[in-house]
C-alpha positions in Angstrom: 99.4 57.0 128.2 102.9 57.8 129.3 106.0 58.9 127.5 108.2 58.7 130.6 111.8 57.5 130.3 114.0 55.6 132.7 117.3 55.8 130.8 119.7 58.4 129.3 120.2 60.5 127.3 118.6 63.4 129.1 115.6 65.2 127.6 115.5 69.0 127.3 111.9 69.9 127.0 111.2 73.3 125.4 107.6 74.6 125.7 107.0 77.1 122.9 108.4 77.4 119.4 108.8 81.2 119.1 112.0 83.2 119.3 113.3 81.7 122.5 112.1 78.2 121.7 113.5 78.1 118.2 116.9 79.7 118.9 117.4 77.7 122.1 116.8 74.5 120.2 119.0 75.5 117.3 121.9 76.3 119.7 121.5 73.0 121.6 121.3 70.9 118.5 124.4 72.6 117.2 126.5 71.9 120.3 124.9 68.7 121.8 125.9 65.1 120.9 123.0 62.7 120.7 124.5 60.7 123.6 124.3 63.8 125.9 120.6 64.8 125.5 117.6 64.9 123.1 115.6 68.0 122.5 111.8 68.1 122.4 109.9 71.3 121.3 106.2 71.6 121.9 104.0 74.3 120.4 100.4 74.6 119.3 101.7 75.9 116.0 104.1 74.0 113.8 106.0 77.2 112.9 107.7 80.2 114.3 106.5 83.7 113.3 108.9 86.6 112.7 106.7 89.2 114.5 108.4 92.4 113.3 107.1 91.7 109.8 103.4 91.4 110.7 102.7 95.1 109.7 104.5 94.5 106.4 102.4 91.4 105.8 99.3 93.4 106.6 100.4 96.0 104.1 101.3 93.4 101.4 105.0 94.1 101.3 106.0 90.7 102.5 104.1 87.5 101.6 102.7 86.1 104.8 104.1 82.6 104.2 107.6 84.1 104.1 107.6 85.4 107.7 107.0 82.0 109.2 109.7 79.3 109.8 108.4 75.7 109.9 109.8 74.1 113.0 110.4 70.6 111.7 112.7 71.5 108.8 114.5 74.1 110.9 115.0 71.8 113.8 116.1 68.6 112.2 117.4 66.3 115.0 114.8 67.5 117.5 111.4 66.0 118.3 108.7 68.5 117.4 105.2 68.0 119.0 102.2 70.0 117.9 100.2 70.5 121.1 100.0 72.2 124.5 101.6 71.6 127.9 98.8 72.0 130.4 100.6 71.1 133.7 104.0 70.3 135.1 104.9 68.1 138.0 108.3 69.4 139.2 108.8 66.6 141.8 108.5 63.9 139.1 109.9 66.1 136.3 107.0 65.3 134.0 104.8 67.5 131.8 101.2 66.8 130.8 100.9 67.2 127.1 97.7 67.6 125.1 98.6 66.9 121.5 96.7 68.2 118.4 95.1 64.8 118.1 94.9 61.9 120.5 94.9 61.5 124.2 97.0 63.6 126.6 100.1 62.0 128.1 102.9 62.5 130.5 106.4 63.4 129.1 109.5 63.1 131.3 112.2 65.7 131.2 115.5 66.6 132.8 115.5 70.3 131.9 112.5 72.4 131.1 112.5 75.6 129.1 109.5 77.9 129.3 109.2 79.9 126.1 105.4 80.4 125.7 105.8 84.0 124.7 103.0 86.6 125.0 99.4 87.3 123.9 97.6 90.6 123.2 96.9 92.6 126.4 93.2 93.6 126.3 90.8 95.4 128.6 87.1 94.9 129.3 86.0 97.5 126.8 82.4 96.9 125.5 82.4 95.6 121.9 86.2 95.0 121.8 86.1 91.2 121.7 83.3 91.2 119.1 84.8 93.7 116.6 88.5 94.3 117.1 91.3 92.7 115.1 94.7 91.9 116.9 98.1 91.9 115.3 100.0 89.2 117.2 99.9 86.3 114.7 100.4 85.8 111.0 96.8 84.8 110.7 95.7 88.1 112.2 97.9 90.0 109.7 96.4 88.1 106.8 92.9 88.7 108.1 93.6 92.4 108.6 94.9 92.8 105.0 91.9 91.1 103.5 89.5 92.9 105.8 90.7 96.4 105.0 90.8 95.8 101.3 87.2 94.4 101.5 86.1 97.7 103.1 86.9 99.5 99.8 84.7 97.1 98.0 81.9 97.7 100.5 82.2 101.5 100.2 82.2 101.3 96.4 79.1 99.1 96.3 76.8 101.1 98.7 74.8 104.2 98.3 74.3 104.5 102.0 76.5 107.4 103.2 76.7 106.2 106.8 77.7 102.7 105.7 80.3 104.2 103.4 81.7 106.4 106.2 81.9 103.3 108.4 83.7 101.2 105.9 86.3 103.9 105.2 87.2 104.6 108.8 90.1 102.7 110.2 90.9 103.0 114.0 94.2 101.7 115.4 94.6 101.5 119.1 98.2 101.5 120.5 101.0 103.9 119.6 104.0 101.5 120.0 105.9 99.8 117.2 103.1 97.5 116.2 100.4 100.2 116.0 102.5 102.9 114.3 104.0 100.5 111.8 100.6 98.9 111.1 98.7 102.1 110.4 101.6 103.4 108.3 101.7 100.2 106.1 97.9 99.9 105.8 97.4 103.6 104.9 100.1 103.2 102.2 98.4 100.1 100.8 94.9 101.6 100.8 96.2 104.8 99.1 97.5 102.6 96.3 94.4 100.4 96.2 92.1 103.5 95.9 93.6 104.2 92.5 91.8 101.1 91.2 88.4 102.5 92.2 86.4 105.1 90.2 84.3 106.1 93.2 86.7 105.7 96.3 89.5 108.1 97.1 92.0 108.5 99.8 90.4 111.8 100.8 87.3 109.9 101.9 89.2 107.6 104.2 89.7 108.4 107.9 92.7 106.9 109.8 92.8 107.3 113.6 95.6 106.3 115.9 94.8 106.2 119.6 97.5 106.2 122.3 97.0 106.4 126.1 100.4 107.9 126.7 101.6 111.4 125.9 103.7 110.2 122.9 104.0 107.5 120.3 107.0 105.2 119.9 108.3 105.8 123.4 111.3 103.5 122.8 112.6 106.0 120.2 112.7 108.9 122.5 110.6 112.1 122.4 112.3 113.7 119.4 111.7 110.8 117.0 108.3 110.2 118.5 107.3 113.8 117.7 108.8 113.6 114.2 106.9 110.4 113.5 103.6 111.9 114.7 104.1 114.9 112.5 104.8 112.7 109.4 101.7 110.6 110.1 99.6 113.7 110.4 101.0 115.1 107.1 99.6 111.9 105.5 96.1 112.7 106.9 96.3 110.3 109.9 94.8 111.6 113.1 96.9 110.9 116.2 95.1 111.2 119.5 97.4 111.1 122.6 96.5 110.8 126.3 93.3 109.1 125.4 91.8 105.6 125.2 88.8 103.7 123.9 85.6 103.7 126.0 83.5 101.6 123.8 83.2 100.0 120.3 79.8 98.4 120.5 78.3 97.8 117.1 81.5 99.1 115.5 80.9 102.6 116.9 84.1 103.8 118.5 83.9 106.2 121.5 87.1 107.7 122.8 87.7 109.2 126.2 88.5 112.6 124.7 84.9 112.8 123.3 85.6 111.8 119.7 83.0 109.3 118.3 82.9 107.6 114.9 81.5 104.5 113.2 84.4 102.3 112.1 84.3 98.9 110.5 88.0 98.4 111.2 89.3 98.5 114.7 92.9 97.2 115.2 94.1 96.5 118.7 97.9 96.7 119.3 97.9 98.1 122.9 100.6 96.0 124.3 101.1 92.3 125.3 101.0 90.2 128.4 102.6 86.8 129.3 100.8 83.7 128.1 98.0 82.7 130.5 99.3 79.1 130.4 102.0 80.1 132.9 99.5 79.9 135.7 99.4 76.1 135.4 103.1 75.5 135.6 103.6 76.0 139.3 106.4 78.6 138.9 107.0 81.9 140.8 105.5 84.8 138.9 106.2 88.5 139.0 103.6 91.3 139.6 102.6 91.3 135.9 102.5 87.5 135.4 106.0 87.0 134.1 108.1 84.1 135.4 110.7 85.3 137.9 114.2 84.4 136.6 117.7 85.0 137.7 120.3 86.6 135.5 121.4 83.1 134.4 117.8 82.6 133.1 117.0 79.9 135.6 113.6 80.2 137.3 114.1 81.3 140.9 114.1 78.2 143.2 114.2 75.7 140.3 117.5 74.3 139.2 116.0 72.4 136.3 113.7 75.1 134.9 114.7 78.0 132.6 112.8 80.9 131.0 113.4 83.8 128.7 111.7 86.1 126.3 108.2 87.7 126.7 107.1 85.3 129.4 110.0 86.0 131.7 111.0 88.7 134.1 114.7 88.8 133.4 117.0 91.3 135.2 118.5 93.8 132.9 122.1 94.0 134.2 123.2 96.5 131.5 120.5 99.0 132.6 121.1 98.8 136.3 119.6 97.7 139.6 115.8 97.0 139.5 115.5 97.1 135.7 114.0 94.3 133.6 114.6 93.4 130.0 111.8 94.7 127.7 109.8 92.1 125.8 111.3 92.4 122.4 113.0 90.2 119.8 116.4 91.7 120.3 116.5 90.4 123.9 114.7 87.2 123.2 117.1 85.9 120.6 120.2 86.8 122.7 118.7 85.4 125.9 118.0 82.1 124.0 121.7 81.7 123.2 122.8 82.3 126.8 120.0 80.0 128.1 121.2 77.2 125.8 124.8 77.6 126.8 123.9 77.5 130.5 122.0 74.2 130.0 125.0 72.8 128.3 127.2 74.0 131.1 124.9 72.3 133.6 125.0 69.0 131.7 128.8 69.2 131.5 129.5 70.5 135.0 130.5 73.9 133.8 129.8 77.4 135.2 126.8 79.5 134.5 126.9 82.8 132.5 124.7 85.8 133.4 122.7 87.5 130.6 123.9 91.0 129.9 123.1 92.9 126.8 123.1 96.6 126.1 120.3 97.7 123.7 121.7 98.3 120.3 118.8 100.5 119.2 115.5 100.3 117.5 114.1 100.6 114.0 110.6 101.2 112.7 109.0 101.4 109.3 106.0 103.8 108.9 105.2 102.9 105.3 107.1 102.5 102.0 110.3 104.4 102.1 109.5 106.0 105.4 111.0 105.1 108.8 112.8 106.1 112.0 115.8 104.5 113.7 118.0 105.0 116.7 121.4 103.2 116.7 123.6 102.6 119.7 121.6 105.1 121.7 123.0 108.2 119.9 122.6 108.0 116.1 119.2 108.9 114.8 117.9 108.3 111.3 114.7 109.5 109.7 112.9 108.9 106.4 114.4 106.7 103.7 117.8 106.0 105.3 116.0 104.7 108.4 113.6 102.6 106.3 116.5 101.0 104.4 118.2 100.2 107.7 114.9 98.7 109.0 114.8 96.4 106.0 118.4 95.4 106.1 118.3 94.7 109.8 115.1 92.7 109.9 115.8 91.0 106.6 119.0 89.7 108.1 117.3 88.5 111.3 114.6 86.4 109.6 115.2 82.8 110.7 116.5 80.3 108.1 118.3 81.1 104.8 115.2 79.9 102.9 113.0 82.7 104.4 115.7 85.4 104.1 116.0 84.7 100.4 112.2 84.8 100.0 111.8 88.0 101.9 114.5 89.8 99.9 112.9 88.5 96.6 109.6 89.9 97.7 111.2 93.3 98.2 113.2 93.1 94.9 110.1 92.3 92.9 108.3 95.2 94.5 110.8 97.6 92.9 109.6 96.5 89.4 106.0 95.5 90.0 103.1 97.5 91.5 101.9 96.5 95.0 99.2 93.7 94.9 96.0 95.1 96.3 93.6 92.2 95.9 91.8 91.2 99.1 90.5 87.7 99.8 88.0 88.2 102.6 86.4 84.8 101.9 89.5 83.1 103.4 87.9 83.7 106.8 85.1 81.3 105.8 86.5 79.1 103.0 83.7 76.5 103.1 80.9 79.0 102.5 80.9 78.6 98.7 80.7 74.8 99.0 78.0 75.0 101.7 76.0 77.4 99.5 76.2 74.9 96.6 74.6 72.2 98.8 71.6 74.3 99.6 68.3 74.2 97.6 68.3 78.0 97.5 71.9 79.3 98.0 70.9 82.9 97.6 69.3 82.8 101.0 72.8 82.8 102.5 73.8 86.1 100.9 72.9 88.3 103.8 74.7 86.0 106.3 77.8 86.0 104.1 77.9 89.8 103.7 77.5 90.3 107.5 80.3 87.8 108.3 82.7 89.5 105.9 82.1 93.0 107.3 
């Protein structure tokens, strides 16, 4: 089956519907005429996820459905395909597409944008794949929230002291933004949830943050990193620096510094790496697997291929010679706008623009009414002011007006209503109740269900 074309308008094919894919497409659709080019976006998911809100979704402060932007409503005028690009023929300018249903086919293009993003960076640690939970997708955030709330139910229902200890121990690996924000939000939520239990208290819970470097939140600088560590420790969160996980077989965590503990919850946020799909695209890759791009966001050696965001190695002209743009949303969104404008310039015979952006700062929430922020490299905020700035900034950056309104409504309602602390662990296996009903003796499945939810 072939979707190749022999006539104009040109096709701009965008592989990936995350930050770069969505914002590049929005910019192109705003400035292109239909006679100039058509835009096609291909992604395995039919929505874009606003990643900075994953910790808040895990903590129940933002409804998970409100941090995703459906691609089709957002990109009216573009063709949106749910599927994967598994190969690219640069000589013929065709991409091999495997759709969500049906046979694979060849899709012709004139310009190709690689925006596949990143995936969790993992290591061959025994037990990690079997027991850890990531925090890179909205599904993982929902799963984490339901999982940790279920642990309180497990602890409340057992008389086994070791099982209780295991259920109430929560280990987070990675001291960057994702790990620090996640442990702060989850600790806050479970502190609230414990008030609904007669036999479970916050004092029984153990929260452990593990970081291989010598400080947490390195992007914030040493002073805010130290302040954040102290605030987390004041809340009873253990912070272990200069160490890593040796093993988590059978949900028994062993750290390099000698600490060992059973833990039913192991959250992995130790960095990201470029999508492994890049290996099949025939493009030059840097030492860490990123696509090698020029300052104009063209792939080196390819006039018709462009890349930006987490999967690209983009020179950071504002930082100086030899520097690369860090993989964060601030750069991805701004790179997408320059990338789109450069494609338009190429179509219209104009000149290319180099990407240059000085980091405006960073914000982090470490729980309700608690945060840190650094603005324009010199202004530092702590506590409630930083938390407010975090919410205002990220609330304004959520894509689409629909989602912005819904997020701010979530926050407004939270001022008047108590946080919802109901977990739905059965969401991980929604058909179990129906399957049980079809069995002659449904009670025989109870042990299997309990094990799958733990």
